[in-house]
N, C-alpha and C positions, 0 to 999 in steps of 0.2 A: 612105747611114748607114754609116758604119763599125761593124763589129761591135763593135770596144774602146767605142765611146760607149754601147751599149746595156749591153754588160757590166759597164761600171763602175757602172752605176745601181743594181743591186741587190746590189753587195759590201758591203764594211764602211765604206765613206767614207774609208778611208785613201789609196787611189790615185785616186781620181776627180777630175779634175781641177775638174769644177764645184763638188764639195763643198770644196776648199779654198780658192774664191776668196773675198774678203771680201764680206759682205752690203751693199754700198753700191749706190748709184744709179749705173749704167753706162749705156754705149751701147744701143741697139737689138740686138734678138738678130740673129744672121746669118740669112741667108736658107735655110741648109741646118737650123739647129735648129728655123727656123719650120716650114718644109717638114715635118721630121720628127714635131713635135708635131701637126701637122694630120693627118698618116696615122696616128697613134696614135690621135688622138681621132676620124678616121673607124671605126676599130673599135669603138670605146666607143659611137660613133653607133649602128652595126649591132646592138651587142648591146640596146641600149636599145629599137630597135625592135622586136627579136625578144621581148623582153620585155613590150612595152604593146599591140603589133597584135593579139595573140590574142583580147583579149575583142573585138575587132570581127569575127571570124570565127568565133567558137562555134557561131553557127545554121548556119553551113556547114559544118562540121565536123561537127556533130550529124547532117545530114542525110545527108551524104556517106558516112558511116560507118556509120551505122544506129544511133546511140546517143543517149542523152537530154542535154539541155543540161548537167544537171548532171555526167554522164560526159564531157562534152565537157570540163567544167570542169578535170577530173582534170590536164588538159595544163599549167594553169596553176600548180596544188598540186604537180606532181611537179617543175616548174622551179624554182620557188621554193625548196622543200626542200633539194631538193639542192645549188641554187646557196650556201645557207646553210652547208650542210654542208663542200661543197666549199673556201668561204672559209677556214674555218676550219683545215680538213687540209690544203690543197693549199699556203697560202702557205708554212710552213714548210719543207715537203718540197721547193718549187720554188726557196726564196731561196739555194740552193747551185747553181743552176744557170744559165747565161748568158742574162740576159734576151732576147737576141734569139733564141738558141733556143725560148725559153718563149713569146713573142708569135709567133712564127712557127708552129709548132705548134699552138698552141692556135688562134689565127687560122683555120689549115688545117682542124681538127679540127671548129671551130665552122661552118663554111662546108660542108663534107662531111654534118654531120649535120643541118643543116638542109637539104640535100638530099633527104637519106633522110628528115626529115618530111615534106617535101613530096611525096615519093613513097609515104609508108607506106599498105599498103592496108588496116589494120585500125587498132584503136584501141591495142591493146597495142604494136603496132610505132612509133607515132606516140610513145606514153610513153615507151618505151624510147630513141628519138632525143632526145626534149624532155631527159631526164636527162642522157644522156650531152652534149648540148649545154650544160646548164647548168654542167658540171664545165669545159669548155672557158673558158666566159665566166669563172667565177670562177678562172681560171687568167691570163686575159687582162688582166682590169682593173687587179688590183693590180701587175703589171709594167709594164702602160704607165702608169701613174701614176708610179710610181719613174722609169721610162726618159725619162719626160716632163721630170722634175726634174733630170736628170742631164745631156741635151744643151744646157742653155739656161746660163747666168751664173747666180750666185746671185742677182741682183738681178732675175732675171725668172723664178725658180721659181713665185711665187705665181700669176703670170699663166698661167704653163705648167699649173699643176694647175687653175687655173680653167676654162681652155679644156676640159680632158678633162671635169671635173664638167659644164662647159657643154654638152657633147657629148649626154651622158645626158640632161638636161633637155629639149635640142633634140630628142629622137627621139620625145617625146610632142606634139611641138608640129608636126613636120614629118614625121617618120620612120613613125608610126604612122598618122597618116591618110592617107600615101600609100600605105603599104599596104593600109590599109582599102579605099581609091579601087582599087587594082589589084585587090584579092580581088572586088569588085563586078563589074568589067569582065570578067574571067577566071573564077577560083576561088580558093579558101582555098587552096589550094596555092602560089598566086603570093605570097600575105603572106609564106611562108616562103622562097620563093625570093630576095626583095629582099636580106633579109639576109645570105644564102649569096653572092650577088653582093659585097654590098659586103664581106664579109670574106674572100672571095676577092682582092679588090683589095688589101686591105690585105696580106696574105702574099704576095702578088707584089711589092708595092712595097716592102715591108720587106725582100725578099731582092735587089731589084735597085737599092736608094738607092746614089746614088755617094758616094764618101768626100767629106766636105768639103776645100773646098782651103784650105790653112793660107794666114795672111797673108804676102805679100810682106814683102821686105826693106824698112823704112823704112814701111810700112803699120801702122796703126794695129790693134792686135788688137782682134777685136769683142766679147771678153770684158771687155778694160779692165785685166785684171791676168797676164796672161799675158807671159814672158819671151819675147825675141827667139829665133825658131826655128834651128836651126841653119844656119849658113853666113853669117848675116846680122851686122852689127855689133853690138857689144856681147852676143853671145851668149857664155857662158861654159860650158864643157863641163863636164861633172861630173867631181871628182877621184873616182880608184878609193879605196878605205878599205884600208889595210893589212891582210894578212891576220890571220886571228885564230887561233892555235894553240889547238889543240883538247888540253883536257886528259885523260888517262887515265882511263877507268872502272875503278873498282874492281869486280874481279872478283867476284860473290856466292858464298858459302860453302855448298854444298848440303851438310848432313849428312846428309839421307836424299832418296830419288825417292818424292814420292808416288803414290799411287796411282790418285788423281782428279784432274784440273784443278781448279786453284785458281779459286775463284769469290769475287769480292767481295761479299762483306755486305751494302754498302750500294748495290749496282747496283740492285736491285729498289725501295729506298725512293727513290731519286734519280728512277727512271723514273716512280713515283707520283707523285712530287712535280712533273715536267715535266707530265704530263698535269691535275692538278687546278691549275696555275699560271693558265692561260686563265680558270678558274670561279672564281678565289678570291675577286675582287671582288662574287660573287655574296653572299659572306657578311655584307655591309653592307646592312642595311636598306634605307636610302636608295636605293643605286644597284638593287637587286632591285625595291624599288616603282616607281622612275626606267622600269626596264625593261618593267615591267607595263604600265605605263601606255602605253607605246610599244606593247605586242604588242595590248592592246585596240583601241587606235585605228587600228591597220594591218589586224586583222581586221575592225573594220566598215566603212574604205575600201575593202579587196578584195573584200569580200563584196558591195559595190554596183558597184565598176568592173569587176569581173571578167564580171558580165553586166547590164553600162549598154544594150547594144542590145536584149537582151529587154525590159527596162524601159522604152526610150525607144521602143519599135516603133511606137506610134502619131505621135510627133510626126515627120510626113515633112518631110525638107529634102534639098536637092539631094546632099549628101555622106554621107546617112545617118549613122548613129553616128559616122564620121570626123572630122564637124563637132563634135560634143559633145567627142571625144577632146582636139582641137587646143581648144576652151574649156577645158578641164580643165589642160590645160598650160601654157598662157598665164597662166591665174588660178594654176598653181603657180608659174610662175617668178616672179611679182610677189608671191606669199605669201613665197616663200624670202628675197627680199630685206627683206619688211617685219617677218619672224620673227625673223631676225639683228639687224638694226637697233635693234627694239624689247629684245631680249634683252639688247644690250650697254649700251642707255640706262636700262632700267628693271628688268631682272632677268628671268628666263626664264618665272617665274611669270605675268608679265605677259602671256604669248602663249599657253601653256599650257591654262589656264582658258578665257579666250575661244575656243580653236580648238576646245577639245571643246563648248564650247556651240554655235557656228557650226556644227560638221560635223553634229550632232545635229538641229539646227534644219532643216539642208539635206538630210538621209535623211529625215526625216518630212515634208517638204514636196513632194520630187520626185516622189513618187507621183501627186501631185496636179496637180501641173504636167506631168507626162508628156506629155500630148494637145497642148500649145503649144510651139513651137520657143522663143519666146524666154522663158516662163516656165522652162522646161526649163535653157536656156542660163544663167538668172541664178542656180538651184540648184546647177547643177555650179560654176559658177565662183566660189561663195562656199564649196562644200567644197572645191575643189580649192587654193584660196588659203589655206585653215584648214588641210588637213593638210599640205601643203608648208611653210606658214610653223611648223608644231609641230615638224619635224623640227630644224632648228639651234636652238632653242629648248633641246630636249633635250639635244642634243648639248653645248649651253652648261652646262646645270646638270649633266651628268655630269663635265664636266672640273671643274667649280667644287667638286665633291666631294672632289676629289683625293685620292682612295684609292689607284691606282695611277696609272701611266703611261697620258696620254691616249691613245695608240693603242691601248691593250689594252681601255678602255673604248668607244671609238667600234665597235670590232670588235664588242664584245658588243652594242652597239644598233644596228648594221647585223645582226646576225643576229635580232636581236626584230624588227626591220622584215620580215626575209625569213619569220621563222616567222610571223609576223602575217597576210603576203599568203597564205602557203600555207594557215594554219587559215581565213582568210576565202575563200578560193576554193573550199575543201570543204565548210565548212557554208554557204556561199551557193548551191553547187551543191543541196544536200541541200532547202534552203526553195525554191528555183525547183521541185524536181521534185516536193515534196511540196504546196506551195501557190501556187508562181506567183510571179513576178518582182515582182508587186505587194505581196507580203508581207517582200519584203528589208528595208524599214524596220524592222520589229521588232526583227530581228537589230542591226542597225547600232546602232540607238539606245539599246539594252541593253546593249552595248559601249560606247558611249559614256558612259552613265549609270555603269556600273562603272569606266570609266578616270577619270571626273570624282570618284565617291568617293575612291579610292585617291591620287589628287591633293591633294585637301584633306586628307586625313590626313596626308600627306607634307607639306604645305607649313604643318598647324597643328604636327607635331613638330618642325620645324625653329624655328618662331617660340618654340615651348618651349624648347627647346635654347639658343635665342638669350638670351633672356631669363634663364635661369638661369647664364650664361655672363656677362651684364652685372651 
């Protein structure tokens, strides 16, 4: 893969060939671009595996390191919280760097830090490795998405981005169960070694990718809109522009020499405005209420998901908790399609309300079905479909508010998701240590109830405003 292919992906969009191409239906992507997207998606798959596999090995971590299950759950809390902060802070800082460098360095660092987590002798070392690994992951995922969109023609960008997102969801179906199975055969440390091997392979492939072959003379370009390459018939060499005459700049007249260096009085306000800009949408009550609903449901979901093996310990199945994690991922994949399609046809409110009710019912029923494999699988499937279907509906609602640009709203929503996961794993750990995993449903149901109240107030407020306008 050429370095310039990735470097153009995170620039300003002026020099990137893929950005200049018209968004029309064209021929299939060239093989080199498809392979590049596959390599980038493998890195996202490794990160997703690392995020979701920890829930299945908390018992082994607690036993080996001599801590409680709630203390071991801090590995999920630290990772989610650091990832949320890193996604907000690292994106603007690394946007000026070549994406190829960002991808290689972040994938390599992620692999090394996962090896450090696998070799951690105590909980503090494991938490430090998890925090630094989350920073590397938060740098890789945005760069991978932008690079995947840049190396393909404009007519295939949606499919390339869909591949990146699909690799994250596939980690819940394939990666996390495989890691849990590997940990059951060897040790919990093997669950961290699996993402490390995948990330190291991605870093090596990104470094050794061959430069894609340009189309031969007379061959139709793969992107459908490129001009003939130099040396072929029909190629027109660019004509040099005439030199521009530089106008002499007038020399400033200094009447006195200042004793102190000049300081722009507007520099401080400009910096404060730049820091407040990402948080400006929170001034809208509708945006803030929508993000609160997301935070509460994710708190409920991760308070149960993080300690799912402890909750379903009585349901003896061949693959252990890995089977229920796979069921959760499969149901989530179907729920994502359901939530997006219903939100498009009937509005996001038709998804959010039922998702909250189904999630609360699943959390309340799950402890009573924990002893049976079929009953637990049904409850986990309903919960997974509801929670994953909830996410695109909330994104749809935020974009429909139209207060600021959609990318900023979606970034805030991603932050609410990860903050909810951090809060859920932390509060769930406290409940497990104090009252046992069987009492997790109370925390989850209370959070779902609070989210339903905020959602109901938000919908009624929107209806009142609509009636006043009409």
